[in-house]
N, C-alpha and C positions, 0 to 999 in steps of 0.2 A: 471357590475359586479352583477351576482346570485349567491346565499347561497352556490350552490356547487363549484362555482369556486373561492368564498372570503375562504371556508371550505379547500380548493385543494390547495391554495396559500397558507394559514397559516400553513399547512400542511409542505409542501416545504420547506417554510422560518425556518420550526423548525428542518427538517430535515438535512439542511444545516446549520443552529446553531449548532448543534450535531456534525456536521464531522469537524466543525471549533475549535470545543473547547473541548466538551467532549471525544467525537469520535477519535480525535485529532492525529496520530502515527506518525507524523513526525519528532518528538521527540524522539520517543524512535525506528526507525528503525533502523534496523541493515544493515551494509554496510562492505565488506571488499573488500580488496583488494590483487589480486593474481597474478602469474607470466605468459604468454600462459604457460608454462609449468602444471600448475596446471590445465588447464582448462578439461582435461578428467576427473578427477578425482570429480573436480567440479559437469560434470555434469553426474556423476556416483550419487553423490550426490543426487542432481535435482532428478534425474531416480525416486529413491530409496524414495523423498518425508523425505530427511535428511538433505534439507535445507533451511535455514532463511532468509530471506531479500533480500541484493541484491550485485548482486558481480561485481566487475568492471577491467576488465584487463589491466596492467598495461603492456604497451609494451614496 
């Protein structure tokens, strides 16, 4: 392994470590359940940039 490969490998490992710990958003991710009737309204929020997180359509 060359020094460049070693440096790249270290950088990738550091990024993965941050994603798994410091940057981990899985515990703060917003989730919302909506009915099928609420889909058009939610789509408007998405189009207007007013939607956060995930939306689950409950059928």
